[in-house]
N, CA, C and O atoms as a Tripos MOL2 file, in Angstrom:
@<TRIPOS>MOLECULE
protein
  284   283    71     0     0
PROTEIN
NO_CHARGES

@<TRIPOS>ATOM
      1 N          31.2390    4.5130   -9.2460 N.3       1 TRP1
      2 CA         30.7480    5.7800   -9.7430 C.3       1 TRP1
      3 C          30.5560    5.7560  -11.2620 C.2       1 TRP1
      4 O          29.5380    6.2450  -11.7510 O.2       1 TRP1
      5 N          31.4920    5.2100  -12.0070 N.am      2 LEU2
      6 CA         31.3920    5.1970  -13.4580 C.3       2 LEU2
      7 C          30.2230    4.3740  -13.9670 C.2       2 LEU2
      8 O          29.7890    4.5510  -15.1060 O.2       2 LEU2
      9 N          29.7040    3.4690  -13.1310 N.am      3 GLY3
     10 CA         28.5300    2.7030  -13.5340 C.3       3 GLY3
     11 C          27.3370    3.5920  -13.7990 C.2       3 GLY3
     12 O          26.5190    3.2720  -14.6610 O.2       3 GLY3
     13 N          27.2090    4.6970  -13.0860 N.am      4 ASP4
     14 CA         26.1000    5.6230  -13.2950 C.3       4 ASP4
     15 C          26.1960    6.3430  -14.6300 C.2       4 ASP4
     16 O          25.1720    6.7130  -15.2040 O.2       4 ASP4
     17 N          27.3880    6.5440  -15.1280 N.am      5 VAL5
     18 CA         27.5830    7.2580  -16.3800 C.3       5 VAL5
     19 C          26.9840    6.4760  -17.5450 C.2       5 VAL5
     20 O          26.5310    7.0810  -18.5160 O.2       5 VAL5
     21 N          26.9710    5.1730  -17.4700 N.am      6 TYR6
     22 CA         26.5200    4.3450  -18.5760 C.3       6 TYR6
     23 C          25.0730    3.8940  -18.4550 C.2       6 TYR6
     24 O          24.6460    3.0180  -19.2060 O.2       6 TYR6
     25 N          24.3060    4.4660  -17.5340 N.am      7 LYS7
     26 CA         22.8920    4.1210  -17.4430 C.3       7 LYS7
     27 C          22.1390    4.7690  -18.5880 C.2       7 LYS7
     28 O          22.5500    5.8070  -19.1080 O.2       7 LYS7
     29 N          21.0430    4.1550  -18.9730 N.am      8 ARG8
     30 CA         20.2990    4.5300  -20.1600 C.3       8 ARG8
     31 C          19.3350    5.6990  -19.9120 C.2       8 ARG8
     32 O          18.6600    5.7600  -18.8840 O.2       8 ARG8
     33 N          19.2910    6.6140  -20.8700 N.am      9 GLN9
     34 CA         18.2670    7.6510  -20.8800 C.3       9 GLN9
     35 C          17.1020    7.1290  -21.7160 C.2       9 GLN9
     36 O          17.3100    6.4160  -22.6980 O.2       9 GLN9
     37 N          15.8720    7.4850  -21.3270 N.am     10 VAL10
     38 CA         14.6950    7.0410  -22.0580 C.3      10 VAL10
     39 C          13.9990    8.2600  -22.6490 C.2      10 VAL10
     40 O          13.6130    9.1800  -21.9270 O.2      10 VAL10
     41 N          13.8450    8.2560  -23.9700 N.am     11 LEU11
     42 CA         13.0830    9.2860  -24.6670 C.3      11 LEU11
     43 C          11.8350    8.6150  -25.2250 C.2      11 LEU11
     44 O          11.9250    7.7610  -26.1070 O.2      11 LEU11
     45 N          10.6790    9.0010  -24.7130 N.am     12 GLN12
     46 CA          9.4360    8.3760  -25.1480 C.3      12 GLN12
     47 C           8.9440    9.0060  -26.4480 C.2      12 GLN12
     48 O           9.6120    9.8770  -27.0050 O.2      12 GLN12
     49 N           7.7610    8.5650  -26.9440 N.am     13 LYS13
     50 CA          7.2250    9.0300  -28.2230 C.3      13 LYS13
     51 C           6.9720   10.5320  -28.2260 C.2      13 LYS13
     52 O           6.6420   11.1240  -27.1980 O.2      13 LYS13
     53 N           7.1320   11.1390  -29.4040 N.am     14 TYR14
     54 CA          6.8410   12.5420  -29.6790 C.3      14 TYR14
     55 C           7.7270   13.5220  -28.9110 C.2      14 TYR14
     56 O           7.3480   14.6790  -28.7320 O.2      14 TYR14
     57 N           8.8800   13.0880  -28.4620 N.am     15 VAL15
     58 CA          9.8210   13.9480  -27.7340 C.3      15 VAL15
     59 C          10.7090   14.6740  -28.7380 C.2      15 VAL15
     60 O          11.1010   14.1110  -29.7600 O.2      15 VAL15
     61 N          11.0190   15.9280  -28.4320 N.am     16 GLN16
     62 CA         11.9680   16.7030  -29.2260 C.3      16 GLN16
     63 C          13.0170   17.2710  -28.2810 C.2      16 GLN16
     64 O          12.6870   17.8620  -27.2520 O.2      16 GLN16
     65 N          14.2840   17.0870  -28.6400 N.am     17 VAL17
     66 CA         15.3890   17.5960  -27.8260 C.3      17 VAL17
     67 C          16.2180   18.5210  -28.7060 C.2      17 VAL17
     68 O          16.6910   18.1160  -29.7680 O.2      17 VAL17
     69 N          16.3920   19.7550  -28.2670 N.am     18 GLY18
     70 CA         17.1210   20.7570  -29.0410 C.3      18 GLY18
     71 C          18.6090   20.4730  -29.1250 C.2      18 GLY18
     72 O          19.1330   19.6000  -28.4340 O.2      18 GLY18
     73 N          19.2720   21.2210  -29.9780 N.am     19 ALA19
     74 CA         20.7100   21.0720  -30.2030 C.3      19 ALA19
     75 C          21.5140   21.4060  -28.9510 C.2      19 ALA19
     76 O          21.1480   22.2950  -28.1830 O.2      19 ALA19
     77 N          22.5940   20.6930  -28.7610 N.am     20 SER20
     78 CA         23.5590   20.9150  -27.6790 C.3      20 SER20
     79 C          22.9800   20.7360  -26.2810 C.2      20 SER20
     80 O          23.4900   21.3250  -25.3270 O.2      20 SER20
     81 N          21.9340   19.9420  -26.1390 N.am     21 CYS21
     82 CA         21.3770   19.6360  -24.8110 C.3      21 CYS21
     83 C          22.2110   18.5590  -24.1360 C.2      21 CYS21
     84 O          22.8220   17.7230  -24.8030 O.2      21 CYS21
     85 N          22.2300   18.5850  -22.8210 N.am     22 VAL22
     86 CA         22.8590   17.5370  -22.0300 C.3      22 VAL22
     87 C          21.7640   16.8620  -21.2210 C.2      22 VAL22
     88 O          21.0690   17.5100  -20.4380 O.2      22 VAL22
     89 N          21.6130   15.5370  -21.4150 N.am     23 VAL23
     90 CA         20.6450   14.7550  -20.6470 C.3      23 VAL23
     91 C          21.4420   13.7980  -19.7750 C.2      23 VAL23
     92 O          22.1520   12.9320  -20.2850 O.2      23 VAL23
     93 N          21.3260   13.9510  -18.4780 N.am     24 MET24
     94 CA         22.0870   13.1340  -17.5400 C.3      24 MET24
     95 C          21.6110   11.6810  -17.5670 C.2      24 MET24
     96 O          20.4920   11.4060  -17.9990 O.2      24 MET24
     97 N          22.4520   10.7460  -17.1080 N.am     25 PRO25
     98 CA         22.1170    9.3270  -17.1360 C.3      25 PRO25
     99 C          20.9120    8.9840  -16.2620 C.2      25 PRO25
    100 O          20.6040    9.6760  -15.2920 O.2      25 PRO25
    101 N          20.2430    7.8970  -16.6350 N.am     26 SER26
    102 CA         19.1190    7.2720  -15.9220 C.3      26 SER26
    103 C          17.9250    8.2070  -15.7300 C.2      26 SER26
    104 O          17.2490    8.1510  -14.7030 O.2      26 SER26
    105 N          17.6660    9.0670  -16.7200 N.am     27 LEU27
    106 CA         16.5060    9.9550  -16.6770 C.3      27 LEU27
    107 C          15.5340    9.5910  -17.7890 C.2      27 LEU27
    108 O          15.9090    8.9690  -18.7830 O.2      27 LEU27
    109 N          14.2620    9.9950  -17.6040 N.am     28 THR28
    110 CA         13.2320    9.7670  -18.6050 C.3      28 THR28
    111 C          12.6680   11.0990  -19.0510 C.2      28 THR28
    112 O          12.2920   11.9350  -18.2290 O.2      28 THR28
    113 N          12.6110   11.2920  -20.3620 N.am     29 VAL29
    114 CA         11.9220   12.4290  -20.9360 C.3      29 VAL29
    115 C          10.5970   11.8630  -21.4390 C.2      29 VAL29
    116 O          10.5580   11.1410  -22.4360 O.2      29 VAL29
    117 N           9.5130   12.1990  -20.7410 N.am     30 ALA30
    118 CA          8.2170   11.5710  -20.9750 C.3      30 ALA30
    119 C           7.5860   12.0150  -22.2880 C.2      30 ALA30
    120 O           8.0060   13.0000  -22.8940 O.2      30 ALA30
    121 N           6.5790   11.2780  -22.7110 N.am     31 GLU31
    122 CA          5.9040   11.4590  -23.9870 C.3      31 GLU31
    123 C           5.5080   12.9090  -24.2510 C.2      31 GLU31
    124 O           4.9140   13.5710  -23.4000 O.2      31 GLU31
    125 N           5.8490   13.3860  -25.4420 N.am     32 GLY32
    126 CA          5.4200   14.6970  -25.9000 C.3      32 GLY32
    127 C           6.1980   15.8840  -25.3690 C.2      32 GLY32
    128 O           5.8550   17.0220  -25.6870 O.2      32 GLY32
    129 N           7.2190   15.6670  -24.5830 N.am     33 SER33
    130 CA          7.9780   16.7890  -24.0200 C.3      33 SER33
    131 C           8.9200   17.3910  -25.0550 C.2      33 SER33
    132 O           9.3820   16.7050  -25.9660 O.2      33 SER33
    133 N           9.1980   18.6840  -24.9020 N.am     34 VAL34
    134 CA         10.1370   19.3960  -25.7620 C.3      34 VAL34
    135 C          11.1790   20.0420  -24.8630 C.2      34 VAL34
    136 O          10.8430   20.6760  -23.8620 O.2      34 VAL34
    137 N          12.4470   19.8770  -25.2290 N.am     35 VAL35
    138 CA         13.5440   20.4860  -24.4690 C.3      35 VAL35
    139 C          14.2420   21.4800  -25.3820 C.2      35 VAL35
    140 O          14.6860   21.1230  -26.4730 O.2      35 VAL35
    141 N          14.3370   22.7130  -24.9390 N.am     36 GLY36
    142 CA         14.9590   23.7780  -25.7240 C.3      36 GLY36
    143 C          16.4560   23.5780  -25.8840 C.2      36 GLY36
    144 O          17.0840   22.8710  -25.0960 O.2      36 GLY36
    145 N          17.0180   24.1960  -26.8950 N.am     37 ALA37
    146 CA         18.4410   24.0780  -27.2010 C.3      37 ALA37
    147 C          19.3110   24.5350  -26.0270 C.2      37 ALA37
    148 O          18.9670   25.4650  -25.2980 O.2      37 ALA37
    149 N          20.4350   23.8590  -25.8680 N.am     38 MET38
    150 CA         21.4540   24.1730  -24.8570 C.3      38 MET38
    151 C          20.9310   24.0560  -23.4230 C.2      38 MET38
    152 O          21.4090   24.7610  -22.5330 O.2      38 MET38
    153 N          19.9620   23.1790  -23.1940 N.am     39 SER39
    154 CA         19.4240   22.9630  -21.8480 C.3      39 SER39
    155 C          20.1800   21.8380  -21.1550 C.2      39 SER39
    156 O          20.7670   20.9730  -21.8060 O.2      39 SER39
    157 N          20.1560   21.8610  -19.8410 N.am     40 PHE40
    158 CA         20.7950   20.8340  -19.0150 C.3      40 PHE40
    159 C          19.7020   20.0940  -18.2590 C.2      40 PHE40
    160 O          19.1120   20.6340  -17.3230 O.2      40 PHE40
    161 N          19.4290   18.8440  -18.6700 N.am     41 VAL41
    162 CA         18.3610   18.0420  -18.0820 C.3      41 VAL41
    163 C          18.9500   17.2100  -16.9500 C.2      41 VAL41
    164 O          19.6760   16.2470  -17.1940 O.2      41 VAL41
    165 N          18.6370   17.5820  -15.7180 N.am     42 ASN42
    166 CA         19.1660   16.8850  -14.5470 C.3      42 ASN42
    167 C          18.0790   16.2100  -13.7400 C.2      42 ASN42
    168 O          18.3250   15.7560  -12.6230 O.2      42 ASN42
    169 N          16.8570   16.1370  -14.3020 N.am     43 GLN43
    170 CA         15.7350   15.4630  -13.6370 C.3      43 GLN43
    171 C          14.8330   14.8790  -14.7160 C.2      43 GLN43
    172 O          14.8210   15.3610  -15.8490 O.2      43 GLN43
    173 N          14.0720   13.8340  -14.3640 N.am     44 SER44
    174 CA         13.1120   13.2710  -15.3070 C.3      44 SER44
    175 C          12.0190   14.3000  -15.5700 C.2      44 SER44
    176 O          11.6350   15.0540  -14.6760 O.2      44 SER44
    177 N          11.5210   14.3220  -16.8080 N.am     45 LEU45
    178 CA         10.5540   15.3330  -17.2080 C.3      45 LEU45
    179 C           9.1720   14.7250  -17.3650 C.2      45 LEU45
    180 O           9.0280   13.6100  -17.8670 O.2      45 LEU45
    181 N           8.1530   15.4670  -16.9330 N.am     46 ALA46
    182 CA          6.7620   15.0220  -17.0470 C.3      46 ALA46
    183 C           6.3080   15.1650  -18.4980 C.2      46 ALA46
    184 O           6.9400   15.8640  -19.2900 O.2      46 ALA46
    185 N           5.2160   14.5010  -18.8330 N.am     47 SER47
    186 CA          4.7440   14.4790  -20.2160 C.3      47 SER47
    187 C           4.1010   15.7900  -20.6390 C.2      47 SER47
    188 O           3.5710   16.5420  -19.8220 O.2      47 SER47
    189 N           4.1630   16.0390  -21.9450 N.am     48 TRP48
    190 CA          3.5240   17.1520  -22.6330 C.3      48 TRP48
    191 C           3.8500   18.5040  -22.0300 C.2      48 TRP48
    192 O           2.9590   19.3180  -21.7870 O.2      48 TRP48
    193 N           5.1320   18.7400  -21.7910 N.am     49 GLY49
    194 CA          5.5860   20.0370  -21.3020 C.3      49 GLY49
    195 C           6.6570   20.6140  -22.2010 C.2      49 GLY49
    196 O           7.2810   19.8960  -22.9820 O.2      49 GLY49
    197 N           6.8670   21.9120  -22.0890 N.am     50 ILE50
    198 CA          7.9440   22.5990  -22.7860 C.3      50 ILE50
    199 C           8.9530   23.0170  -21.7290 C.2      50 ILE50
    200 O           8.6110   23.7150  -20.7750 O.2      50 ILE50
    201 N          10.2090   22.5840  -21.9030 N.am     51 TYR51
    202 CA         11.2530   22.7750  -20.9090 C.3      51 TYR51
    203 C          12.4400   23.5060  -21.5260 C.2      51 TYR51
    204 O          12.7120   23.3670  -22.7180 O.2      51 TYR51
    205 N          13.1400   24.2800  -20.7110 N.am     52 ALA52
    206 CA         14.3690   24.9390  -21.1670 C.3      52 ALA52
    207 C          15.1430   25.4270  -19.9600 C.2      52 ALA52
    208 O          14.5990   25.5420  -18.8620 O.2      52 ALA52
    209 N          16.4250   25.7130  -20.1740 N.am     53 GLY53
    210 CA         17.2390   26.3420  -19.1450 C.3      53 GLY53
    211 C          18.3490   25.4770  -18.6000 C.2      53 GLY53
    212 O          18.4800   24.2980  -18.9280 O.2      53 GLY53
    213 N          19.1530   26.1110  -17.7450 N.am     54 VAL54
    214 CA         20.2610   25.4500  -17.0700 C.3      54 VAL54
    215 C          20.1370   25.7600  -15.5900 C.2      54 VAL54
    216 O          20.4760   26.8720  -15.1830 O.2      54 VAL54
    217 N          19.6690   24.8340  -14.7650 N.am     55 PRO55
    218 CA         19.0820   23.5350  -15.1060 C.3      55 PRO55
    219 C          17.6990   23.7140  -15.7180 C.2      55 PRO55
    220 O          17.0910   24.7810  -15.6290 O.2      55 PRO55
    221 N          17.2230   22.6500  -16.3340 N.am     56 VAL56
    222 CA         15.9500   22.6990  -17.0500 C.3      56 VAL56
    223 C          14.7900   22.9640  -16.0900 C.2      56 VAL56
    224 O          14.7790   22.4970  -14.9510 O.2      56 VAL56
    225 N          13.8100   23.7310  -16.5900 N.am     57 ARG57
    226 CA         12.5850   23.9440  -15.8190 C.3      57 ARG57
    227 C          11.4160   23.9800  -16.7890 C.2      57 ARG57
    228 O          11.5780   24.2950  -17.9680 O.2      57 ARG57
    229 N          10.2320   23.6530  -16.2750 N.am     58 ARG58
    230 CA          9.0440   23.6080  -17.1150 C.3      58 ARG58
    231 C           8.5420   25.0290  -17.3460 C.2      58 ARG58
    232 O           8.3390   25.7890  -16.4000 O.2      58 ARG58
    233 N           8.3420   25.3800  -18.6280 N.am     59 LEU59
    234 CA          7.8780   26.7130  -18.9740 C.3      59 LEU59
    235 C           6.3580   26.7590  -19.1220 C.2      59 LEU59
    236 O           5.7030   27.6810  -18.6370 O.2      59 LEU59
    237 N           5.8080   25.7440  -19.8040 N.am     60 ARG60
    238 CA          4.3610   25.6710  -19.9750 C.3      60 ARG60
    239 C           3.9720   24.3110  -20.5320 C.2      60 ARG60
    240 O           4.8270   23.4700  -20.8100 O.2      60 ARG60
    241 N           2.6600   24.1060  -20.6910 N.am     61 ASP61
    242 CA          2.1570   22.8650  -21.2670 C.3      61 ASP61
    243 C           2.2840   22.8980  -22.7840 C.2      61 ASP61
    244 O           2.2960   23.9650  -23.3990 O.2      61 ASP61
    245 N           2.3780   21.7120  -23.3730 N.am     62 ARG62
    246 CA          2.4420   21.5870  -24.8270 C.3      62 ARG62
    247 C           1.1190   21.0110  -25.3240 C.2      62 ARG62
    248 O           0.5470   20.1170  -24.7000 O.2      62 ARG62
    249 N           0.6450   21.5240  -26.4360 N.am     63 SER63
    250 CA         -0.6100   21.0630  -27.0220 C.3      63 SER63
    251 C          -0.4740   19.6250  -27.5340 C.2      63 SER63
    252 O           0.5940   19.2130  -27.9870 O.2      63 SER63
    253 N          -1.5690   18.8740  -27.4540 N.am     64 LYS64
    254 CA         -1.5860   17.4980  -27.9580 C.3      64 LYS64
    255 C          -2.2130   17.4120  -29.3420 C.2      64 LYS64
    256 O          -2.5660   16.3230  -29.7930 O.2      64 LYS64
    257 N          -2.3560   18.5470  -30.0200 N.am     65 LYS65
    258 CA         -2.9930   18.5770  -31.3430 C.3      65 LYS65
    259 C          -2.2490   17.7380  -32.3670 C.2      65 LYS65
    260 O          -2.8710   17.2330  -33.3010 O.2      65 LYS65
    261 N          -0.9520   17.5730  -32.2280 N.am     66 LEU66
    262 CA         -0.1900   16.8080  -33.2190 C.3      66 LEU66
    263 C          -0.6060   15.3420  -33.2480 C.2      66 LEU66
    264 O          -0.3490   14.6510  -34.2340 O.2      66 LEU66
    265 N          -1.2370   14.8590  -32.1970 N.am     67 LEU67
    266 CA         -1.6530   13.4530  -32.1610 C.3      67 LEU67
    267 C          -2.6930   13.1240  -33.2240 C.2      67 LEU67
    268 O          -2.7440   11.9900  -33.7010 O.2      67 LEU67
    269 N          -3.5120   14.0820  -33.5990 N.am     68 LYS68
    270 CA         -4.5520   13.7890  -34.6150 C.3      68 LYS68
    271 C          -3.9530   13.5880  -35.9930 C.2      68 LYS68
    272 O          -4.6120   13.0290  -36.8690 O.2      68 LYS68
    273 N          -2.7070   14.0320  -36.2130 N.am     69 PHE69
    274 CA         -2.0410   13.8520  -37.5010 C.3      69 PHE69
    275 C          -1.2450   12.5560  -37.5760 C.2      69 PHE69
    276 O          -0.7480   12.2050  -38.6460 O.2      69 PHE69
    277 N          -1.1150   11.8450  -36.4760 N.am     70 THR70
    278 CA         -0.2790   10.6380  -36.4450 C.3      70 THR70
    279 C          -1.0680    9.3750  -36.7490 C.2      70 THR70
    280 O          -0.4820    8.2940  -36.8050 O.2      70 THR70
    281 N          -2.3420    9.4730  -36.9410 N.am     71 LYS71
    282 CA         -3.1570    8.2660  -37.1620 C.3      71 LYS71
    283 C          -3.4180    8.0310  -38.6120 C.2      71 LYS71
    284 O          -4.0860    7.0610  -38.9700 O.2      71 LYS71
@<TRIPOS>BOND
     1     1     2 1
     2     2     3 1
     3     3     4 2
     4     3     5 am
     5     5     6 1
     6     6     7 1
     7     7     8 2
     8     7     9 am
     9     9    10 1
    10    10    11 1
    11    11    12 2
    12    11    13 am
    13    13    14 1
    14    14    15 1
    15    15    16 2
    16    15    17 am
    17    17    18 1
    18    18    19 1
    19    19    20 2
    20    19    21 am
    21    21    22 1
    22    22    23 1
    23    23    24 2
    24    23    25 am
    25    25    26 1
    26    26    27 1
    27    27    28 2
    28    27    29 am
    29    29    30 1
    30    30    31 1
    31    31    32 2
    32    31    33 am
    33    33    34 1
    34    34    35 1
    35    35    36 2
    36    35    37 am
    37    37    38 1
    38    38    39 1
    39    39    40 2
    40    39    41 am
    41    41    42 1
    42    42    43 1
    43    43    44 2
    44    43    45 am
    45    45    46 1
    46    46    47 1
    47    47    48 2
    48    47    49 am
    49    49    50 1
    50    50    51 1
    51    51    52 2
    52    51    53 am
    53    53    54 1
    54    54    55 1
    55    55    56 2
    56    55    57 am
    57    57    58 1
    58    58    59 1
    59    59    60 2
    60    59    61 am
    61    61    62 1
    62    62    63 1
    63    63    64 2
    64    63    65 am
    65    65    66 1
    66    66    67 1
    67    67    68 2
    68    67    69 am
    69    69    70 1
    70    70    71 1
    71    71    72 2
    72    71    73 am
    73    73    74 1
    74    74    75 1
    75    75    76 2
    76    75    77 am
    77    77    78 1
    78    78    79 1
    79    79    80 2
    80    79    81 am
    81    81    82 1
    82    82    83 1
    83    83    84 2
    84    83    85 am
    85    85    86 1
    86    86    87 1
    87    87    88 2
    88    87    89 am
    89    89    90 1
    90    90    91 1
    91    91    92 2
    92    91    93 am
    93    93    94 1
    94    94    95 1
    95    95    96 2
    96    95    97 am
    97    97    98 1
    98    98    99 1
    99    99   100 2
   100    99   101 am
   101   101   102 1
   102   102   103 1
   103   103   104 2
   104   103   105 am
   105   105   106 1
   106   106   107 1
   107   107   108 2
   108   107   109 am
   109   109   110 1
   110   110   111 1
   111   111   112 2
   112   111   113 am
   113   113   114 1
   114   114   115 1
   115   115   116 2
   116   115   117 am
   117   117   118 1
   118   118   119 1
   119   119   120 2
   120   119   121 am
   121   121   122 1
   122   122   123 1
   123   123   124 2
   124   123   125 am
   125   125   126 1
   126   126   127 1
   127   127   128 2
   128   127   129 am
   129   129   130 1
   130   130   131 1
   131   131   132 2
   132   131   133 am
   133   133   134 1
   134   134   135 1
   135   135   136 2
   136   135   137 am
   137   137   138 1
   138   138   139 1
   139   139   140 2
   140   139   141 am
   141   141   142 1
   142   142   143 1
   143   143   144 2
   144   143   145 am
   145   145   146 1
   146   146   147 1
   147   147   148 2
   148   147   149 am
   149   149   150 1
   150   150   151 1
   151   151   152 2
   152   151   153 am
   153   153   154 1
   154   154   155 1
   155   155   156 2
   156   155   157 am
   157   157   158 1
   158   158   159 1
   159   159   160 2
   160   159   161 am
   161   161   162 1
   162   162   163 1
   163   163   164 2
   164   163   165 am
   165   165   166 1
   166   166   167 1
   167   167   168 2
   168   167   169 am
   169   169   170 1
   170   170   171 1
   171   171   172 2
   172   171   173 am
   173   173   174 1
   174   174   175 1
   175   175   176 2
   176   175   177 am
   177   177   178 1
   178   178   179 1
   179   179   180 2
   180   179   181 am
   181   181   182 1
   182   182   183 1
   183   183   184 2
   184   183   185 am
   185   185   186 1
   186   186   187 1
   187   187   188 2
   188   187   189 am
   189   189   190 1
   190   190   191 1
   191   191   192 2
   192   191   193 am
   193   193   194 1
   194   194   195 1
   195   195   196 2
   196   195   197 am
   197   197   198 1
   198   198   199 1
   199   199   200 2
   200   199   201 am
   201   201   202 1
   202   202   203 1
   203   203   204 2
   204   203   205 am
   205   205   206 1
   206   206   207 1
   207   207   208 2
   208   207   209 am
   209   209   210 1
   210   210   211 1
   211   211   212 2
   212   211   213 am
   213   213   214 1
   214   214   215 1
   215   215   216 2
   216   215   217 am
   217   217   218 1
   218   218   219 1
   219   219   220 2
   220   219   221 am
   221   221   222 1
   222   222   223 1
   223   223   224 2
   224   223   225 am
   225   225   226 1
   226   226   227 1
   227   227   228 2
   228   227   229 am
   229   229   230 1
   230   230   231 1
   231   231   232 2
   232   231   233 am
   233   233   234 1
   234   234   235 1
   235   235   236 2
   236   235   237 am
   237   237   238 1
   238   238   239 1
   239   239   240 2
   240   239   241 am
   241   241   242 1
   242   242   243 1
   243   243   244 2
   244   243   245 am
   245   245   246 1
   246   246   247 1
   247   247   248 2
   248   247   249 am
   249   249   250 1
   250   250   251 1
   251   251   252 2
   252   251   253 am
   253   253   254 1
   254   254   255 1
   255   255   256 2
   256   255   257 am
   257   257   258 1
   258   258   259 1
   259   259   260 2
   260   259   261 am
   261   261   262 1
   262   262   263 1
   263   263   264 2
   264   263   265 am
   265   265   266 1
   266   266   267 1
   267   267   268 2
   268   267   269 am
   269   269   270 1
   270   270   271 1
   271   271   272 2
   272   271   273 am
   273   273   274 1
   274   274   275 1
   275   275   276 2
   276   275   277 am
   277   277   278 1
   278   278   279 1
   279   279   280 2
   280   279   281 am
   281   281   282 1
   282   282   283 1
   283   283   284 2
@<TRIPOS>SUBSTRUCTURE
     1 TRP1         2 RESIDUE 1 A TRP
     2 LEU2         6 RESIDUE 1 A LEU
     3 GLY3        10 RESIDUE 1 A GLY
     4 ASP4        14 RESIDUE 1 A ASP
     5 VAL5        18 RESIDUE 1 A VAL
     6 TYR6        22 RESIDUE 1 A TYR
     7 LYS7        26 RESIDUE 1 A LYS
     8 ARG8        30 RESIDUE 1 A ARG
     9 GLN9        34 RESIDUE 1 A GLN
    10 VAL10       38 RESIDUE 1 A VAL
    11 LEU11       42 RESIDUE 1 A LEU
    12 GLN12       46 RESIDUE 1 A GLN
    13 LYS13       50 RESIDUE 1 A LYS
    14 TYR14       54 RESIDUE 1 A TYR
    15 VAL15       58 RESIDUE 1 A VAL
    16 GLN16       62 RESIDUE 1 A GLN
    17 VAL17       66 RESIDUE 1 A VAL
    18 GLY18       70 RESIDUE 1 A GLY
    19 ALA19       74 RESIDUE 1 A ALA
    20 SER20       78 RESIDUE 1 A SER
    21 CYS21       82 RESIDUE 1 A CYS
    22 VAL22       86 RESIDUE 1 A VAL
    23 VAL23       90 RESIDUE 1 A VAL
    24 MET24       94 RESIDUE 1 A MET
    25 PRO25       98 RESIDUE 1 A PRO
    26 SER26      102 RESIDUE 1 A SER
    27 LEU27      106 RESIDUE 1 A LEU
    28 THR28      110 RESIDUE 1 A THR
    29 VAL29      114 RESIDUE 1 A VAL
    30 ALA30      118 RESIDUE 1 A ALA
    31 GLU31      122 RESIDUE 1 A GLU
    32 GLY32      126 RESIDUE 1 A GLY
    33 SER33      130 RESIDUE 1 A SER
    34 VAL34      134 RESIDUE 1 A VAL
    35 VAL35      138 RESIDUE 1 A VAL
    36 GLY36      142 RESIDUE 1 A GLY
    37 ALA37      146 RESIDUE 1 A ALA
    38 MET38      150 RESIDUE 1 A MET
    39 SER39      154 RESIDUE 1 A SER
    40 PHE40      158 RESIDUE 1 A PHE
    41 VAL41      162 RESIDUE 1 A VAL
    42 ASN42      166 RESIDUE 1 A ASN
    43 GLN43      170 RESIDUE 1 A GLN
    44 SER44      174 RESIDUE 1 A SER
    45 LEU45      178 RESIDUE 1 A LEU
    46 ALA46      182 RESIDUE 1 A ALA
    47 SER47      186 RESIDUE 1 A SER
    48 TRP48      190 RESIDUE 1 A TRP
    49 GLY49      194 RESIDUE 1 A GLY
    50 ILE50      198 RESIDUE 1 A ILE
    51 TYR51      202 RESIDUE 1 A TYR
    52 ALA52      206 RESIDUE 1 A ALA
    53 GLY53      210 RESIDUE 1 A GLY
    54 VAL54      214 RESIDUE 1 A VAL
    55 PRO55      218 RESIDUE 1 A PRO
    56 VAL56      222 RESIDUE 1 A VAL
    57 ARG57      226 RESIDUE 1 A ARG
    58 ARG58      230 RESIDUE 1 A ARG
    59 LEU59      234 RESIDUE 1 A LEU
    60 ARG60      238 RESIDUE 1 A ARG
    61 ASP61      242 RESIDUE 1 A ASP
    62 ARG62      246 RESIDUE 1 A ARG
    63 SER63      250 RESIDUE 1 A SER
    64 LYS64      254 RESIDUE 1 A LYS
    65 LYS65      258 RESIDUE 1 A LYS
    66 LEU66      262 RESIDUE 1 A LEU
    67 LEU67      266 RESIDUE 1 A LEU
    68 LYS68      270 RESIDUE 1 A LYS
    69 PHE69      274 RESIDUE 1 A PHE
    70 THR70      278 RESIDUE 1 A THR
    71 LYS71      282 RESIDUE 1 A LYS
């Protein structure tokens, strides 16, 4: 059982995770996702979404406009 605790979480590019969030082991937060403060992430998250809550749920899509400033 303890082997699962030490599995790696993956945070891809342009991800933002709010303060006091809990991200469970072996999950992926896909590119461009935002997780609100004090959220509990118990599932892998799809890209370019805004998530929050306990447990986390998708609230809406996130704009990709920030990509034009990264080049």
